[in-house]
Backbone as a ProteinNet text record, in pm:
[ID]
protein_1_A
[PRIMARY]
MAIDNDVYDRHAAGWWDEDDPLNMLHGSVTPARFAYFVAVLERLGRDPSGLRALDVGCGGGFLAEEFARLGCRVVGVDPSAPSIETARDHAAGCGLEIDYRVGSGEDLPVQDGEFDLVYCCDVLEHVTDLDQVIRETARALQPGGVYLFDTVNRTAVSKLVAIKVLQEWRVTHVFDTPVHEWDMFIKPEELGSTMARHGLRLHETVGLGPRARNPAVLLGFVQARRGRMSYGELSRRLDFGPTRSRAMSYMGYGTREETAAR
[TERTIARY]
16498.9	16504.5	16397.9	16321.6	16214	16271.2	16199.7	16245.9	16227	16311.4	16313.8	16253.2	16121.4	16056.6	16079.8	16133.5	16164.8	16282.3	16351.9	16463.9	16416.7	16288.8	16236.1	16212.8	16198	16195.6	16336.9	16431.7	16568.3	16634.7	16600.9	16661.7	16569.2	16461	16358.6	16411.7	16507.2	16559.9	16642.7	16677.8	16768.3	16705.1	16571.6	16507.6	16562.4	16581	16622.7	16774	16845.8	16990.9	17057	17130.4	17190.5	17286.5	17339.4	17432.2	17361.9	17232.1	17157.1	17111.6	17117.2	17073.9	16930.9	16841.8	16704.1	16697.4	16797.6	16794.8	16817.1	16857.1	16865.5	16729.5	16622.4	16487	16447.3	16534.4	16507.4	16589.9	16713.5	16805.1	16741.7	16748.9	16684	16556.3	16526.3	16407	16278.9	16278.2	16159.8	16128.3	16225.2	16193.8	16140.1	16194.8	16149.6	16004.8	15973.5	15836	15740.5	15776.5	15686.5	15660.8	15764.3	15746.9	15650.7	15664.9	15573.5	15430.6	15413.3	15279.1	15212	15287.9	15231.7	15191.4	15274.2	15242.4	15114	15094.8	14970.9	14850.7	14859.9	14748.1	14718.2	14821.2	14800.7	14729.8	14772.5	14707.3	14560.1	14529.7	14391.1	14309.8	14374.9	14304.4	14265.6	14345.4	14316.2	14405.8	14345.9	14419.2	14449.8	14578	14609.4	14572.1	14555.9	14525.9	14392.3	14397.7	14276.2	14238.7	14309	14277.3	14306.3	14222.2	14245	14332.9	14454.6	14553.5	14595.1	14604.6	14646.5	14778.3	14878.5	15009.9	15017.3	15012.4	15016.5	15162.1	15210.5	15350.5	15437.6	15405.2	15466.7	15609.6	15654.4	15789.7	15817	15928.9	15965.5	15900	15815.5	15737.3	15791.2	15877.8	15934.9	15827.1	15738.5	15635.1	15520.9	15491.9	15384.5	15413	15537.1	15571.7	15561	15598.8	15588.1	15441.8	15354.7	15213.2	15151.2	15195.6	15144.2	15182.1	15301.7	15344.3	15264	15206	15118.6	14981.2	14952.1	14821.7	14728.6	14776.6	14693.3	14676.8	14563.7	14540.7	14581.7	14701.3	14764.9	14746.6	14710.5	14714.8	14822.4	14919.6	15024.9	15009.5	15012.6	14995.3	15117.2	15168.3	15281.4	15277.2	15316.2	15313.6	15426.8	15528.5	15642.1	15616	15584.9	15559.5	15680.5	15803.8	15918.6	15932.4	15900.2	15905.3	15800.7	15682.8	15577	15622.4	15690.2	15739.3	15841.3	15930.9	16028.2	15956.9	15856.4	15781.2	15710.5	15648.4	15578.6	15675.4	15787.9	15885.3	15938.6	15967.7	16023	15919.4	15796.1	15690.2	15668.3	15667.8	15648.9	15761.2	15883.7	15997.2	15991.2	15916.8	15900.2	15771.4	15695.6	15570.3	15461.2	15465	15365.9	15266.4	15138.4	15034.5	15000.4	15047	15022.7	14970.5	14865.2	14802.8	14867.3	14959.1	15027.3	14961.3	14941.9	14875.9	14952.2	14963.7	15022.3	14915.9	14949.8	14855	14917.3	14854.2	14906.1	14821.6	14880.7	14807.6	14694.1	14706	14600.7	14479.7	14495.1	14385.4	14401.4	14373.7	14398.5	14305.9	14359.8	14278.4	14212.2	14128.7	14061.6	13918.7	13836.6	13697.4	13681.6	13570.1	13538.9	13527.2	13588.2	13574.9	13623.6	13719.4	13763.3	13857	13917.7	14026.9	14003.6	14053.9	14054.1	14174.3	14278.7	14406.7	14471.2	14518.1	14598.1	14726.9	14838.9	14965.2	15041.3	15121	15185.7	15318.3	15429.5	15561	15655	15728.3	15824.3	15756.5	15635.7	15557.3	15504.1	15444.8	15372	15459.3	15589.4	15680.7	15718.6	15668.7	15698.9	15581.2	15462	15343.3	15319.1	15260.3	15233.5	15100.6	15011.1	14878.9	14848.6	14901.5	14883.3	14736.2	14660.1	14518.2	14444.8	14474.8	14407.1	14449.8	14575.9	14622.1	14551	14536.2	14466.9	14317.7	14260.4	14119.8	14099.5	14189.4	14181.2	14202.9	14292.1	14315.6	14188.4	14121.6	13997	13890.2	13886.8	13789.1	13812.1	13938.9	13971.8	13944.1	13944.3	13925.4	13778.7	13746.7	13612.2	13602.3	13482.7	13467.6	13533.3	13610.6	13683.9	13816.8	13848.1	13973.7	14093.2	14209.5	14332.1	14424.3	14481.2	14577.7	14712.1	14815.3	14951.2	15041.3	15137.2	15217.6	15351.8	15443.2	15557.7	15591.7	15659.4	15699.2	15809.9	15858.7	15969.9	15916.6	15964.3	15923.4	15997.3	15935.9	15998.3	16064.3	16189.7	16264	16405.5	16480.7	16621.3	16701.2	16663.5	16733.5	16713.8	16590.9	16566	16632.9	16643.7	16714	16861.2	16921.3	17062.4	17085.2	17003.9	17028.2	16976.6	16846.9	16785.1	16825.5	16852	16885.2	17036.2	17100.6	17243.8	17326.9	17315.3	17400.2	17365	17236.1	17196	17176.5	17175.7	17141	17240.3	17293.4	17372	17523.6	17568.1	17711.8	17770.6	17871.5	17924.1	17974.1	18038.4	18100.5	18001.1	17881.5	17785.8	17653.3	17624	17489.1	17463.5	17337.1	17298.4	17268.6	17193.2	17162.5	17227.5	17247.7	17302.5	17192.1	17080	16964.2	16881.1	16808.3	16728.6	16606.4	16594.3	16478.1	16388.1	16433.6	16352.8	16361	16256.5	16254.3	16204.3	16280.6	16250.3	16110.1	16067	15934.6	15821.2	15848.5	15744.9	15737.8	15831.6	15824	15703.8	15654.1	15523.1	15533.5	15492.1	15487.4	15369.9	15384.9	15277.7	15142.2	15142.2	15014.2	14949.8	15031.1	14977.3	14913.8	14981.5	14925.4	14797.2	14797.5	14677.8	14558.8	14583.3	14474.6	14421	14511.3	14469.2	14387.5	14433	14358.6	14218.9	14210.3	14081.5	13981	14029	13938.4	13870.2	13929.5	13875.2	13830.4	13800.3	13741	13837.5	13967.2	14066.8	14114.3	14101.8	14142.2	14283.9	14374.7	14512.8	14520	14573.2	14581.9	14720.4	14825.6	14959.9	15064.7	15172.2	15293.5	15412.4	15511.1	15634.9	15751.8	15867.5	15985.2	16033.4	16095.3	16158.7	16292.2	16400.3	16531	16641.4	16764.9	16878.6	16905.6	16937	16964.6	17110.8	17193.1	17335.7	17400.9	17476.5	17538.4	17683.4	17743.6	17883.7	17893.6	17957.2	17967	18035	18121.2	18192	18096.4	17976.5	17878.9	17842	17844.5	17809.2	17906.6	18030	18126.3	18082.2	17983.8	17930.4	17873.1	17822.4	17770.8	17882.1	18000.1	18115	18158.9	18163.4	18204.1	18107.4	17976.2	17877.1	17887.5	17908.8	17922.8	18040.9	18146.7	18268.3	18265	18153.2	18140.7	18211.1	18245.8	18316.9	18223.8	18096.2	17995.8	17863.4	17784.2	17654.5	17558.6	17459.5	17359.5	17271.9	17252.2	17177.9	17251.6	17384.2	17464.2	17466.8	17477.7	17474.4	17344.6	17232.7	17103.5	17099.9	17153.1	17154.4	17241.1	17355.5	17444.1	17383.7	17305.3	17239.4	17130.1	17079.8	16983.8	16860.8	16787.1	16664.8	16562.3	16486.8	16382.5	16309.2	16217.5	16146.3	16243.8	16224.2	16308.9	16221.7	16281.2	16206.2	16179.3	16268.5	16253.7	16185.3	16098.9	16034.1	16096.6	16214.8	16274.2	16315.7	16347.4	16385.4	16263.3	16217.3	16100.2	16008.4	15887.5	15793.4	15699.1	15645.4	15544.8	15426.4	15314.8	15198	15080.7	14965.5	14845.8	14721.7	14620.3	14490.4	14382.4	14258.1	14145.9	14044.4	13970	13865.2	13740.2	13685.4	13561	13447.6	13336.4	13224.7	13175.5	13182.9	13145.8	13260.3	13338.4	13451.1	13403.8	13469.5	13437.7	13480.8	13421.4	13457.2	13505.8
17369.2	17318	17210.4	17220.2	17124.8	16988.1	16884.8	16749.5	16721.7	16632.9	16601.9	16463.5	16455.5	16326.4	16273	16358.5	16311.1	16214	16202.9	16108.3	15965.7	15937.8	15802.9	15775.5	15881.5	15865.1	15839.2	15918.6	15908.7	15776.5	15723.5	15598.5	15478.3	15496.1	15391.7	15256.7	15258.1	15131.6	15057.1	15124.9	15064.9	15007	15002.8	14952.2	14816.1	14726	14589.1	14569.3	14677.8	14674.2	14702.5	14607.6	14622.7	14740.5	14786	14898.5	15033.6	15033.6	15159.5	15196.7	15324.8	15366	15325.2	15317.3	15277.1	15136.8	15053.9	14916.6	14907.8	15017.7	15018.4	14991.6	15026	15001.9	14855.4	14774.8	14631.9	14556.7	14517.3	14455.3	14390.1	14458.1	14406.9	14481.7	14589.8	14670	14600	14549.9	14477.2	14357.4	14271.4	14159.5	14204.2	14313.8	14362.2	14408.1	14490.6	14538.9	14423	14336.6	14229.3	14132.2	14098.1	14007	14065.4	14195.6	14259.5	14259.3	14292.4	14298.4	14160.9	14057.9	13922.5	13884.8	13922.3	13892	13962.8	14086.4	14159.3	14086.6	14045.9	13974.4	13845	13775.5	13652.7	13682.3	13789.2	13827.2	13859.1	13921.1	13959.6	13845.4	13732.1	13617.9	13635.9	13714.7	13739.7	13650.4	13559.4	13475.9	13559.7	13584.3	13672.8	13616.6	13486	13426.1	13477.9	13542.6	13594.9	13735.1	13793.4	13929.4	14027.2	14127	14234.3	14338.4	14356	14440.7	14556.3	14675.9	14795.9	14844.3	14858.4	14909	15054.9	15147.2	15291	15336.7	15379.8	15416.6	15293.5	15210.7	15077.7	15080.4	15192.1	15198.5	15088.3	15018.4	14910.5	14778.3	14772.6	14651.8	14557.6	14605.3	14516.6	14444.4	14522.9	14462.6	14404.4	14463.1	14409.1	14264	14234.1	14096.1	14003.2	14051.5	13967.7	13933.1	14032.1	14005.8	13919.7	13938	13853.4	13707.5	13683.9	13545.8	13483	13567.5	13516.1	13476.4	13515.9	13485.8	13604.8	13724	13843.7	13885.4	13947.1	14006.6	14153.4	14185.5	14313.1	14413.7	14536.3	14652.3	14745.6	14782.1	14873.9	15007.8	15116	15250.8	15334.9	15409.1	15497.9	15611.6	15733.5	15845.9	15841.3	15758.2	15749.6	15645.1	15691.1	15598	15509.7	15562.7	15475	15366.6	15399.1	15297.7	15189.4	15229.7	15133.5	15038.2	15089.9	15003.9	14903.6	14949.7	14858.4	14750.9	14791.5	14695.5	14592.8	14638	14545.7	14444.7	14494.8	14406.8	14302.3	14344.8	14250.7	14146.7	14189.4	14094.6	13993	14039.9	13948.5	13846.8	13891.9	13801.7	13697.1	13727.9	13634.2	13552.8	13575.3	13503.3	13545.9	13671.7	13722.7	13813.8	13797.4	13882.3	13994.3	14114.3	14231.3	14342.6	14407	14514.7	14647.3	14695.9	14821.7	14937.3	15049.2	15166.4	15292.7	15386.5	15516.4	15602.7	15658.5	15741.6	15788.6	15883.1	15939.8	15897.3	15906.2	15875	15971.5	16092.8	16192.9	16169	16087.8	16061.9	15919.8	15822.5	15682.9	15636.1	15571.5	15522.8	15388.7	15388.5	15267.1	15301.4	15197.2	15215.8	15226.6	15284.3	15291	15150.4	15127.9	15000.6	14881	14900.3	14793.5	14692.7	14732.2	14650.7	14604.6	14485.6	14432	14483	14521.6	14555.9	14667.1	14771.8	14876.3	14889.7	14896.1	14920.6	15032.3	15104.5	15226.3	15241.9	15225.4	15227.1	15326.4	15400.5	15499.2	15598.4	15640	15727.7	15850.4	15831.1	15938.5	16060.5	16038.9	16150.7	16226.6	16182.2	16247.8	16326.7	16305.8	16365.1	16506.7	16588.8	16727.6	16743.4	16646.2	16655	16523.3	16508.5	16384.4	16357.6	16460.6	16442.7	16381.1	16427.9	16375.7	16232.2	16199.5	16061.9	15965.9	16005.5	15919.3	15911.2	16021.5	16020.6	15919.1	15921.5	15829.9	15684.5	15665.4	15530.9	15475.2	15558.4	15514.8	15484.5	15565.5	15542.6	15408.9	15372.7	15249.7	15123.8	15136.9	15021.6	14990.4	14863	14822.9	14833	14845.6	14847.9	14725.5	14749.3	14641.2	14609.3	14676.9	14653.1	14698.4	14646	14668.9	14764.7	14859.2	14954.9	14930.6	14903.2	14879	14990.5	15034.9	15149	15152.5	15231	15279.8	15419.4	15496.1	15632	15676.1	15797.8	15850.9	15946	15928.6	16013.9	16148	16252	16384.9	16408.1	16368.4	16375.9	16425	16451.1	16489	16375.6	16251.8	16136.1	16130.1	16148.3	16141.3	16258	16372.8	16485.1	16451.6	16389	16352.4	16246.4	16138.7	16025.6	16051.5	16081.5	16092.3	16218.5	16326.3	16452.9	16474.7	16471.3	16500.6	16389.3	16265.9	16156.1	16113.4	16088.8	16031.3	16133.3	16261.8	16360.2	16475.8	16524.9	16647.3	16624.3	16523.6	16503.7	16443.6	16507.1	16471.9	16328.6	16279	16145.9	16032.3	16063.5	15956.8	15968.3	16081.5	16097.4	15996	15956.3	15849.4	15903.4	16012	16074.7	16212.6	16262.4	16396.5	16501.1	16470.2	16558.8	16533.1	16632.2	16611.6	16523.9	16415.8	16328.4	16336	16404	16420.6	16564.7	16607.2	16734.7	16705.5	16746.9	16709	16752.8	16868.3	16919.2	16831.3	16747.7	16660.5	16525.5	16498.4	16375.3	16383.4	16268.5	16263.1	16193.4	16259.2	16197.6	16098.7	15989.8	15889.3	15946.2	16038.5	16094	16178.8	16243.6	16321.3	16229.3	16119.4	16024.4	15963.5	15930.3	15873	15967.2	16096.5	16195	16209.2	16208.2	16217.9	16096.7	15979.8	15857.6	15862.4	15906.7	15909.3	16000	16110.5	16202	16135.2	16028.8	15963.9	15820.7	15793.5	15665.2	15549.2	15577.7	15472.7	15472.2	15359.6	15348.9	15294.5	15371.7	15327.9	15234.5	15114	15015.3	15004.7	15028	15000.4	15069.1	15114.7	15152.7	15089.9	15047	14990.1	15051.1	15053.6	15111.1	15028.5	15096.1	15031.7	15100.3	15021.2	15082.1	14979.2	15024.4	14931.7	14873.7	14743.9	14677.4	14637.1	14667.6	14634.5	14711	14640.7	14702.4	14742.7	14692.8	14723.4	14863	14959.2	15095.2	15098.9	14998.1	14996	14980.1	14924.5	14907.4	15042.4	15146.2	15279.3	15328.1	15275.3	15311	15258.7	15168.3	15117	15226.6	15333.3	15444.1	15508.8	15519	15574.1	15478.2	15348.6	15249.4	15243.8	15249.3	15246.3	15371.4	15483.8	15609.5	15603	15533.3	15522.9	15402.2	15329.1	15215.6	15090.7	15082.4	14966.6	14864.3	14897.6	14807.1	14840.5	14740.5	14768.2	14820.3	14896.6	14947.1	14833.6	14730.1	14614.6	14546.4	14529.8	14468.6	14557.4	14688.1	14780.1	14764.9	14756.3	14739.2	14610.9	14502.2	14375.3	14384.7	14451.7	14464	14551	14649.2	14733.1	14656.7	14549.3	14459.7	14535.2	14594.8	14664.9	14566.5	14612.3	14530.3	14607.6	14542	14608.3	14651.7	14771	14824.4	14875.7	14885.1	14934.8	15083.9	15153.6	15297.7	15330.3	15430.8	15480.6	15613.1	15643.8	15775.6	15799.4	15694	15709.9	15689.8	15568.9	15535.8	15444.6	15429.9	15339.8	15280.5	15164.8	15099.6	15063.8	15034.9	15005	14963.7	14955.6	14917.1	14980.5	14990.3	15038.5	14963	14990.4	14930.4	15038.4	15016.8	15110.9	15079.7	15183	15165.8	15132.9	15090.6	15050	15162.2	15287.1	15402.8	15502.8	15510.9	15602.8	15745	15840.8	15981.9	16024.7	16131.3	16184.2	16328.5
9043.2	8906.2	8887.4	8778.4	8752.9	8718.5	8759.5	8728.7	8580.1	8528.8	8386.5	8363.8	8351.5	8329	8187.4	8098.3	7963.9	7963.3	8076.7	8084.6	8056.2	8085.7	8063	7914.7	7835.1	7689.6	7637.4	7684.3	7633.2	7671.2	7787.5	7834	7814.6	7740.7	7732.1	7686	7595.1	7543.9	7647.8	7758.2	7854.8	7980.4	7987.4	8109	8151.1	8056.6	8087.8	8070.1	8046	8029.4	8163.9	8217.2	8350.4	8360.4	8248.8	8251.9	8248.8	8230.1	8226.1	8366.8	8403.3	8537.7	8572.4	8473.1	8501.7	8561.2	8532.9	8581.5	8731.7	8794.1	8940.9	9003.5	8929.5	8979.3	8968	8908.5	8894.4	8999.6	8964	9059.1	9180	9294.1	9415.4	9448.6	9374.8	9406.2	9361.1	9238.1	9191.2	9280.3	9313.6	9402.6	9538.8	9593.1	9724.1	9719.2	9619.6	9606	9583.4	9489.7	9449.9	9564.8	9640.5	9753.3	9856.6	9884	9979	9924.7	9798.2	9740.4	9740	9707.7	9709.8	9851.7	9949.4	10089	10132.6	10085.4	10117.2	10059.5	9934.4	9872.8	9947.2	9992.4	10069.4	10200.6	10268.5	10394.7	10375	10260.8	10231.6	10172.6	10151.3	10095.1	9949.7	9875.4	9733.9	9647.5	9575.8	9481.6	9357.8	9326.7	9214.1	9078.6	9066.9	8938.2	8885.3	8770.3	8709.3	8751.3	8849.7	8890.7	8777.2	8763.6	8667.6	8736.1	8686.4	8753	8663.1	8722.1	8650.5	8707	8621.2	8658.1	8614.2	8711.5	8682.3	8681.6	8565.9	8552.7	8538.7	8441.8	8429.9	8379.8	8321.8	8270.4	8169.8	8190.7	8099.7	8128.5	8232	8257.1	8362.5	8452.2	8554.2	8635.7	8697.3	8782.1	8699.7	8585.6	8501.2	8465.5	8434.7	8398.8	8519.2	8636.3	8756.2	8786.4	8778.3	8805.1	8695.6	8571.8	8463.3	8486	8537.4	8563.9	8677.7	8762.6	8869.1	8816	8694.3	8636.5	8630.4	8668.3	8658.3	8513.2	8485	8353.2	8365.1	8316.1	8345.4	8232.6	8272.1	8183.8	8239.2	8156.5	8197.9	8128.6	8207.2	8153.2	8187.4	8090.1	8114.2	8012.7	8054.1	7959.2	7857.3	7881.2	7789.9	7682.2	7560.2	7450.5	7420.3	7423.3	7399.5	7506.1	7631.7	7737.6	7715	7670.3	7639.9	7529.3	7428.2	7321.1	7373.8	7461.6	7522.7	7603.5	7680.6	7762	7674.5	7566.7	7476.2	7415	7369	7305.1	7402.9	7524.7	7623.1	7663.1	7685.5	7721.8	7610.7	7485.4	7372.5	7366.4	7393.7	7393.1	7502.6	7608.4	7720.3	7708.7	7602.3	7584.7	7680.3	7724.6	7819.4	7749.4	7780.4	7722.8	7821.8	7791.2	7875	7784.3	7827.5	7750.9	7792	7710.2	7740	7666	7739.2	7682.4	7721.5	7629.4	7659.7	7727.9	7841.7	7915.3	8045.1	8109.2	8233.7	8352.3	8469.5	8591.8	8618.1	8565.4	8583.5	8493.8	8391.2	8297.3	8244	8328.3	8294	8181.7	8079.7	7967.3	7999.5	8104.8	8151.1	8190.7	8208.3	8246.2	8398.3	8441.8	8584.9	8642.4	8759.8	8828.9	8750.3	8661	8571.3	8639.2	8753.1	8807	8950.8	8979.3	9115.4	9194	9119.9	9179.7	9098.9	9167.2	9104.6	9183.7	9114.2	9184.6	9113.6	9192.1	9145.2	9218.9	9147.3	9211.8	9143.7	9226.1	9176.3	9083	9118.4	9031.5	9105.2	9222.3	9289.2	9317	9338.6	9366.8	9239.4	9123.7	8996.5	8940.9	8992.4	8929.6	8979.8	8894.3	8932.1	9004.3	8990.1	9052.7	9124	9243.2	9319.7	9345.3	9378.1	9408.1	9289.3	9168.8	9050	9020.6	9044.6	9021.9	9116.8	9241.6	9337.8	9304.5	9259	9215.8	9102.9	9005.1	8892.3	8936.3	9032.5	9085.6	9147.4	9228.6	9292.1	9187	9082.4	8975.2	8907.1	8887.1	8815	8896.4	9029.8	9116.9	9138.9	9142.5	9182.7	9335.6	9390.6	9536	9599.9	9704.9	9769.6	9705.2	9591.8	9522.1	9603.8	9570.6	9647.4	9572.8	9648.1	9594.8	9660.9	9579.7	9627.4	9573.9	9654.3	9610.4	9682.9	9627.1	9703.9	9653.8	9738.9	9703.1	9797.5	9778.3	9857.6	9963.6	10086.1	10196.9	10190.2	10242.6	10245	10380.9	10391.5	10516.2	10488.7	10595.5	10581.3	10517.8	10549.9	10493.5	10342.6	10296	10151.9	10079.4	10145.6	10082	10063.6	10164.7	10155.7	10048	10052.8	9964.3	9822.7	9810.4	9678	9603.7	9677.5	9611.5	9607.1	9722.1	9725.7	9661.7	9713.7	9667	9525.2	9500	9371.7	9260.6	9296.4	9194.3	9182.7	9295.6	9290.4	9298.1	9372.3	9387.6	9260.4	9206.1	9074.5	9066.2	9170.7	9162.6	9187	9235.8	9267.8	9194.5	9132.2	9077.4	8965	8954.1	8863.2	8723.5	8714.8	8587.1	8581.1	8460.2	8441.8	8432.6	8491.3	8486.3	8611.3	8662.7	8784.2	8759.5	8835	8822.6	8946.1	9048.2	9169.3	9218.6	9284.9	9356.5	9497.3	9596.8	9734.9	9776.5	9732.5	9769.9	9718	9617.9	9561.6	9632	9723.5	9800.6	9895.3	9937.8	10004.4	10139.2	10243.2	10376	10381.7	10457.5	10463.1	10502.4	10598.4	10642.2	10532	10449.7	10338.1	10234.1	10205.6	10109.9	10164.7	10293.6	10355.1	10347.7	10369.8	10363	10221.3	10123.9	9984.4	9943.8	9983.5	9953.4	10014.1	10138.8	10208.3	10137.8	10080.1	10009.4	9891.3	9840.9	9721.7	9748.7	9874.6	9906.7	9914.4	9930.2	9946.8	10092.3	10157.7	10297	10305.3	10365.2	10383.6	10503.4	10480.8	10588.5	10649.9	10571	10622.4	10536.3	10601.1	10529.8	10601.9	10524	10579.4	10504.3	10569.3	10506.9	10388.8	10294.3	10179.9	10158.1	10157	10137.7	10130.9	10112	10107.8	10246.1	10248.9	10376.8	10390.1	10290.4	10297.6	10412.2	10495.4	10612.5	10588.7	10482.2	10453.6	10392	10460.8	10405	10269.6	10243.2	10114.7	9997.4	10024.5	9917.1	9856.6	9940.7	9891.6	9785.2	9786	9682.7	9546.4	9548.1	9422.6	9335.3	9396.3	9316.8	9235.9	9297.4	9226.8	9115.8	9148.5	9049.4	8931.4	8962.5	8854.6	8768.4	8832.2	8758.7	8662.5	8703.8	8621.3	8526.9	8526.2	8436.8	8483.5	8610.6	8664.1	8728.2	8736.7	8790.6	8724.2	8691.5	8632	8738.5	8695.8	8790	8842.9	8762.4	8811.3	8925.2	8910.2	9016.1	9139.7	9121	9234.6	9311.9	9241.5	9306.9	9388.4	9332.5	9406.4	9532	9520.9	9636.2	9746.2	9707	9807.1	9881.8	9821.7	9886.9	9937.3	9844.7	9883.2	9939.3	10037.2	10096.3	10204.2	10274.9	10384.7	10493.3	10546.6	10653.7	10767.2	10885.7	11001.5	10988	10921.3	10905.4	10772.7	10777.1	10655.6	10611.2	10666	10643.8	10499.6	10426.5	10286.5	10196.3	10185.5	10104.2	10184	10136	10202.3	10098.6	10133.3	10049.6	10138.5	10077	10157.6	10071.1	10137	10060.8	10120.6	10037.3	10079.5	10004.2	10038.3	9966.9	9933	9827.2	9790.5	9869.4	9929.9	10004.2	9907.3	9962.6	9878.5	9789.2	9839.7	9758.4	9763.9	9657.5	9655	9629.5	9695.7	9675.9	9535.5	9487.9	9357.3	9369.5
[MASK]
++++++++++++++++++++++++++++++++++++++++++++++++++++++++++++++++++++++++++++++++++++++++++++++++++++++++++++++++++++++++++++++++++++++++++++++++++++++++++++++++++++++++++++++++++++++++++++++++++++++++++++++++++++++++++++++++++++++++++++++++++++++++++++++++++++++

């Protein structure tokens, strides 16, 4: 069954609503991703203040707002026009200046070499042409620019959790429509090879996943499904962060070589 990316249009108004399933991507997930990305920039000696940053697949603007607060000049791109409107409204309400544009990762509405930093989260496992998205990412980055990302690994663990628990099992599934297809998940070595074809050097990948050790926390999916717990609270209780295993999801970074392939 094909994935339903239109779900982001239908739920667009709920990105910042803790009771909406999309808010699971905020809770503890946004802090986990952002903390790792900031640590990478620190290791590379890149002061984020003033950096030109591109958010590919920005959704409702979770990470765009975090990078804007660091002083980055952020452009957020997403194919969902309703999500872009939600992101614009929320940023305006927070007094943040973020340039949001409707567009796809396969055809980014940006100039060549326009950005010092590109980041892409919860996106690569949804696109139909990964090679073209990475090609466009390399085009948008200036030589030496940094690429930050996370995505879902294609393993037995991700099939159990992302497909069975979160999508197929009636008492735990998050949406009433398929948002993932296991065959579209990406192994780290596959992503590294794709990046290399377009002049992006992969430097590191680390695991990303829930760190909660109490098995009872998993019952939160049932509670959230029944409206007894918000999805934002469920995300916080799962305590997403860096993990030793990359079996579920992973995040990492790369840099654009001086001459990117085309």
